[in-house]
C-alpha positions, 0 to 999 in steps of 0.5 A, a space after each residue: 430079158 428079150 427075144 433074139 432073132 438072128 439070120 446065121 449064115 455059113 460062109 463060102 471060102 470064096 468070100 471075104 465078107 469082112 472086106 465087103 461089108 468095109 468097101 460098102 461103108 461098114 465100120 469094124 466094131 472090133 475083133 475078139 476071141 470068144 470061148 463058149 462053155 454050154 452046161 447042162 444037167 446029167 440027163 441033158 434036160 436043158 438040150 432035150 428041151 431045146 434051151 442052153 445055158 451058156 458061159 461066155 469068156 471073152 478078155 472084155 469080161 465073161 457073160 451067163 446066157 440063158 436061152 429059151 426053146 425055139 420061137 417059130 420064125 424064118 430065122 432063128 429066134 429065142 428068148 434070151 436073158 444074159 448077165 455079166 460076171 466077174 469070174 466066169 470060172 468061179 460061175 462055172 465051178 458053182 454051176 458044176 457043184 449044183 450038178 451041172 456039167 460041161 457039155 461042149 466048148 466052142 471057141 471062135 474069133 469074132 469080128 464085128 462090122 456095122 454097117 447101116 444100123 445092122 451088126 454084122 458077126 463074122 465068125 471063124 469057129 474052130 472045128 466048123 468054119 466061117 459064119 455070120 450072124 446078124 441080129 434083126 428086130 423087124 422084117 425091114 431089117 431082115 430083108 436088109 441083111 438078106 439083100 446085103 449077104 446075098 450080094 456079098 455071094 452067101 447063099 441065103 439058107 439061114 441056120 437055126 441051129 447053135 454052134 454048140 449043136 452043129 459041132 455036137 452033130 460033127 462030133 457024133 458022125 
């Protein structure tokens, strides 16, 4: 159990962030497809209280994540509890039997680049576009991420919404 603080920014079409980070000495940690299922009850009590329950499917394994309400911070911050599960589909069925239903599915390809102690997660999100997420623990790390990302050509305008929320908004328009 911990508080996750992350800066999430949209990547403009004319910026190749992965290439920029690698040219600055970054190391490509890997690339994988992720499918996230966000679940809630019929009455949307998790969504209404700004909490989330997610099952993440990857080739490397599956994880169940609870995300608490947003905490007041300059970037997205919230309690996060995560556990590895051996069978994501069985877990989904169990949760559905308990009254949960899949609200939204988020599919993305994530590249991870390590630079100066920070991991930049570059996401190509189906139906939304490209983003970067950087988890930070201190104000100094936040300033470092801000400096690197603005030098790469990104506008420093952290997004506090999840991909699920952004997709939900887009689909309602």
